[in-house]
N, C-alpha and C positions, 0 to 999 in steps of 0.2 A: 443702576446707577452707580458712580464712583464720585469721589470726592476726589482733592487734590492729593497727588502721589499715587494713583490706582487705589485709593483704601476705598473701602464700601461707604458711601455717605451713610451718614446717621441719620435716621427719621426724627425730624422736628420733634414729633408730636412726644416721643420720652423724654427729649430734653424738656420740653413742657410741662410735660406731667411730672416729671421730678421736681421742677420749681415751684407747680402748684401744691403736691405734696407737702414741701417744707413749708409753704405759706400757711396752709392746714395745721401741720402740726404747732408750728409757731402762734398761731392763733389760739389752738387749743390749748397751748401752755400758759399764754398771756391770759386767756379767759378764766383760767384755774387758778393764776397766780396773783392776779390784779385786785380783785373785787373783794372787801374785807369780810362783807357777810355773806353767809353760805347761799343765801337766795340769790344775791345778785351776781354770783358765780354759776349757778343753775341757768339763770337768764341768760347770760353772757354765753355759756358753752352751748345751749340750747341755740344760740344764734350763729355762733361759729358752724356748729352740725349742721344746719340749714344753709348755710352758705356753702360749705364744703362738698355735701349730697349735690347740690344744684352746677357746684361747679365741675364737679366731676360730670354729672350730666352733660353740664355745656362742651366740655371739650371734648367729649366721645362724639356728640352729635356732630360739634363742628369739623372734628375729622373727617366723619363718615361724607359729610357734605363736601368737605375740600377732597374727597378721593373720589367723589364724582364731578367735580370740577363742573359744578352748574350753580349759575348764578342765585337762579329762584331757590334751589333747593339752600343755598346759605341765608339768605333771607328770611325762608321757613324755620330756619333753626334760629336766628336772632329772635323771632316774634316767639315761637316756643319756650325758648330759653328765658327770655323777660318774661313771658306767663308764668311759666313755672316758680319762679323766683318770687314776683309777686302774688302768687298763691300762698309759697311758702312763708313769706314775711307776714302776709295777712293771718295766717293759719298760727303761727309761732307769736306772733302780737296776742291773739286773743286767747291762747293759751296762757301766756303768761300773766297777763292782766287778769282772766279769770281766776286765777290763784294768789293774786294780790303780788304776784313779781314786781321786781324793777322792768319796766320796758326801755327806759335806758341802756341798761346792761345790755338786755337784747339786742336793742339795735346798734349799739356800739360793737358788738360781737358780731353781727352779721355783716354791717358795713364796712369792719375794718379789715375783715377777711377777705368780701365782696371786690372790694376796690382793688386789691393786689390782682385777684383773680381774674378781674375783667384787662387787666393790664396782660396778663399772662396770656389769656385766651385771644386777643387783638396781636399779641406778638406773634403765636401760633398761625392765628390764620394768614398773616405777611408773609411769613416762612414758607406756609404751605403754599402760597398761592405763587411765590417767586419758582418754587420746586416745581407746579403744574407748567409753569409759563416757559422752563428750562433756563432761568438764568436770573439776573439782578434787574429783572424789570420791575 
């Protein structure tokens, strides 16, 4: 497949993976720098870490589903990723609370990164569906 001017078309996955990595990096820096108490930093960094791990899994699974060009596979991935994130948040919150750490910092770290990653994932799925459709549909 070629892009404009006969140049090879760049895979949308790598662009979106780069954006996701940047979001994860910024999230980690903010989680490490913003909270004043060390306990809050630990909670926030755990939240960012869980969001990052599930975000990587989500992007890889969505790429796999997009390559299959199967709506059922894509919907399964959405459900699986949602469940993984739910389990991750539940386990992370339980861990934080059991150690007397800040649940608010954990939630802020997780959802701060999650919301940005969600937009990147949606953008990737839209770009991949355009590539599969063969145009700007």
